[in-house]
C-alpha positions in Angstrom: 0.0 0.0 0.0 0.9 3.7 0.0 4.3 4.4 1.6 5.1 8.1 1.7 6.8 10.6 4.0 3.7 12.7 4.6 0.5 10.6 4.5 -1.8 13.6 3.8 0.4 15.0 1.0 -1.2 13.1 -1.8 -4.7 14.0 -0.5 -3.8 17.7 -0.2 -2.4 17.8 -3.7 -5.5 16.0 -5.1 -7.9 18.3 -3.3 -6.0 21.3 -4.6 -5.5 20.2 -8.2 -8.5 17.9 -8.7 -11.3 18.5 -6.3 -11.1 22.2 -6.8 -12.0 21.7 -10.4 -14.8 19.1 -9.9 -18.1 20.4 -11.1 -20.0 17.8 -9.0 -18.4 18.9 -5.7 -21.2 19.7 -3.2 -21.1 22.9 -1.2 -18.8 22.3 1.8 -16.8 19.6 0.1 -14.4 17.9 0.1 -14.7 15.5 1.8 -17.9 14.9 -0.3 -19.1 11.5 0.9 -20.5 12.8 4.2 -22.4 15.4 2.1 -24.0 12.7 0.0 -21.7 12.7 -3.0 -19.9 9.4 -3.3 -16.6 9.8 -5.1 -14.1 7.1 -6.1 -11.2 9.3 -5.3 -12.3 9.5 -1.6 -13.5 5.9 -1.4 -10.4 4.3 -2.9 -7.6 6.8 -2.5 -4.9 4.4 -1.2 -5.7 1.9 -3.9 -5.8 4.6 -6.5 -2.3 5.9 -5.6 -1.0 2.3 -5.7 -2.6 1.8 -9.1 -1.0 4.9 -10.5 2.3 3.9 -9.2 2.0 0.6 -11.0 1.7 2.3 -14.4 4.4 4.4 -16.2 3.0 5.8 -19.4 2.9 9.1 -21.3 -0.7 8.2 -22.2 -3.9 8.1 -20.1 -5.6 4.8 -21.4 -3.1 2.5 -19.5 -3.9 4.3 -16.2 -7.7 4.0 -16.9 -7.4 0.4 -17.8 -5.4 -0.4 -14.7 -7.8 1.5 -12.4 -10.9 -0.2 -13.9 -9.3 -3.7 -13.5 -7.9 -3.2 -10.0 -10.3 -0.8 -8.4 -13.6 -0.4 -10.3 -14.3 -4.1 -10.4 -14.3 -4.2 -6.6 -16.2 -1.0 -6.0 -19.5 -1.3 -4.3 -20.9 1.5 -6.4 -20.0 -0.1 -9.8 -22.9 0.3 -12.3 -24.8 2.4 -9.8 -26.3 5.8 -10.6 -23.0 7.6 -9.8 -20.8 5.4 -12.1 -18.7 6.6 -13.8 -17.5 8.6 -10.9 -15.0 11.6 -10.7 -12.1 9.1 -10.4 -12.8 8.2 -14.0 -13.4 11.5 -15.8 -10.9 13.5 -13.7 -8.3 10.7 -14.0 -5.7 12.8 -15.9 -5.7 15.4 -13.1 -5.5 12.7 -10.4 -2.5 11.1 -12.2 -0.8 14.5 -12.5 -1.4 15.3 -8.8 0.1 11.9 -7.7 3.1 12.3 -9.9 3.7 15.9 -8.7 3.9 14.5 -5.1 6.2 11.7 -6.3 8.5 14.2 -8.0 8.7 16.2 -4.8 9.7 13.0 -2.9 12.4 12.3 -5.4 13.8 15.7 -5.0 14.2 15.3 -1.3 17.1 13.7 0.3 16.8 10.0 -0.2 16.0 8.3 3.1 17.9 5.1 4.0 16.0 2.3 5.6 16.4 2.8 9.3 16.5 0.1 12.0 17.3 1.1 15.5 20.2 -0.5 17.3 18.7 -3.6 18.8 20.9 -3.1 21.9 18.9 0.2 22.5 15.4 -0.8 23.5 14.2 2.8 23.4 11.9 2.3 26.4 10.5 5.8 26.5 9.7 5.9 22.8 8.1 2.5 22.8 6.0 3.4 25.9 4.7 6.5 24.1 3.9 4.5 21.0 2.0 1.8 23.0 0.2 4.5 25.0 -0.9 6.2 21.8 -2.1 2.9 20.4 -4.1 2.1 23.6 -5.7 5.5 23.4 -6.8 5.0 19.8 -7.7 1.3 19.9 -11.5 0.7 19.6 -12.4 4.3 19.3 -13.2 4.2 15.6 -15.4 1.4 14.3 -18.0 3.1 12.2 -19.3 6.5 11.1 -19.3 8.5 14.4 -19.7 12.0 13.0 -22.7 14.0 11.8 -23.6 13.8 8.1 -26.0 15.3 5.7 -26.1 12.3 3.3 -28.0 12.2 0.0 -30.9 14.3 -1.2 -32.8 13.7 2.0 -29.9 14.7 4.3 -29.6 11.5 6.3 -27.6 11.8 9.5 -25.6 8.5 9.7 -23.8 9.3 12.9 -23.5 6.1 14.9 -25.2 3.8 12.4 -23.8 0.6 10.8 -24.4 -0.6 7.2 -26.8 -3.2 8.6 -29.0 -0.6 10.2 -28.9 1.4 6.9 -30.0 -1.6 4.9 -32.8 -2.1 7.4 -33.9 1.5 6.9 -33.7 1.0 3.1 -36.1 -1.9 3.4 -38.4 0.0 5.8 -38.7 2.9 3.4 -38.9 0.9 0.2 -40.4 2.8 -2.7 -39.5 6.2 -1.4 -36.7 8.7 -2.3 -35.3 8.1 1.1 -34.9 4.4 0.4 -32.4 5.2 -2.4 -30.4 7.3 0.0 -30.4 4.6 2.6 -29.1 2.0 0.0 -26.3 4.4 -1.0 -25.6 5.1 2.7 -25.3 1.3 3.4 -22.6 1.1 0.8 -20.8 4.1 2.1 -21.0 2.8 5.7 -19.6 -0.5 4.6 -16.6 1.3 3.3 -16.2 3.3 6.5 -16.3 0.2 8.6 -13.8 -1.6 6.5 -11.5 1.5 6.6 -11.7 1.6 10.4 -10.9 -2.1 10.7 -8.0 -1.8 8.3 -6.6 1.3 10.1 -6.6 -0.5 13.4 -4.7 -3.5 11.8 -2.1 -1.0 10.4 -1.8 0.7 13.8 -1.2 -2.6 15.5 1.4 -3.5 12.9 3.1 -0.2 13.6 3.4 -1.0 17.3 4.8 -4.4 16.6 7.4 -3.0 14.2 8.4 -0.3 16.6 8.8 -2.9 19.4 11.1 -4.8 17.1 13.2 -1.7 16.4 12.0 -1.6 12.8 11.1 2.1 12.8 10.9 2.6 9.0 8.2 0.0 8.9 6.5 1.3 12.0 6.4 4.8 10.3 4.8 3.4 7.1 2.2 1.5 9.0 1.3 4.4 11.3 1.1 6.8 8.4 -1.2 4.4 6.5 -3.5 4.1 9.5 -3.7 7.8 9.6 -4.3 8.1 5.9 -7.2 5.6 6.1 -8.8 7.7 8.8 -8.0 11.2 7.3 -9.4 10.4 3.9 -12.8 9.6 5.3 -13.1 13.2 6.5 -13.6 11.9 10.1 -11.0 14.2 11.7 -12.5 17.2 10.1 -16.1 16.5 11.1 -15.9 15.8 14.8 -14.6 17.5 17.9 -13.0 14.5 19.6 -9.4 13.6 18.8 -8.7 11.4 15.8 -8.0 7.7 16.5 -4.6 7.4 14.9 -3.0 10.9 14.7 -1.3 10.6 18.1 0.2 7.2 17.2 1.5 8.6 13.9 3.1 11.6 15.7 4.6 9.4 18.4 6.3 7.1 15.9 7.4 9.9 13.6 8.9 11.8 16.5 10.7 8.6 17.7 11.8 7.8 14.2 13.3 11.2 13.6 15.0 11.3 17.0 16.5 7.9 16.7 17.6 8.4 13.2 19.4 11.6 14.1 21.1 9.9 17.0 22.3 7.1 14.7 23.7 9.6 12.2 25.5 11.4 15.0 27.1 8.2 16.1 28.1 7.4 12.6 29.7 10.8 12.2 31.8 10.2 15.3 33.2 6.9 13.9 
């Protein structure tokens, strides 16, 4: 999956270069899904970045073909009323945005893989990482922020996809029912992202405990990316689930890496 120095950098570039030009962007977006506009860029951003990285072409069709094979075929909204989605018709801008970020990464000083000295257990850093994980664990499992979803403005705060499916059945034949069906699909994605983010966060702690700080940093940043791209941190007053863990690992990584370089410079 995505491995980058700043997990929000791709998203920020896409929102600046792509979302700002999207004619379907609802007022107040992005993020647009909580406002009732499902968008493949938001739903599948980590997979989309990976798909773009797998293609190297001067032409757009190879990127589109790869996206449709790897992403669209597994999208819950395929062949729905919103397909094709902005991920398709704004593809050239998305590719350009991702490649702009990649170019910036290449222009930075190349980071060497960093593993802490196994004789240095880094107890303070590890304790901070474990405390951050304990604070975030179990706090994000579903949509837990206010929404104004679809044309009927559904508030999905606290609901699961199963409850949304039940509401779709209960309101069958109404405009609201269509919104509830779309909401069930979106809530499924949110719940999957939440579960995946916690797996990544746990892997980050395991890697940090083993002194594999480069891997810990990647896992922590991916956990944060999965949360951030849903719009959750922007829509609720409570602290995000995985920002503190990311910060603890990045801080430890930078401090330990600097310490290792200082030791090398003295040799």
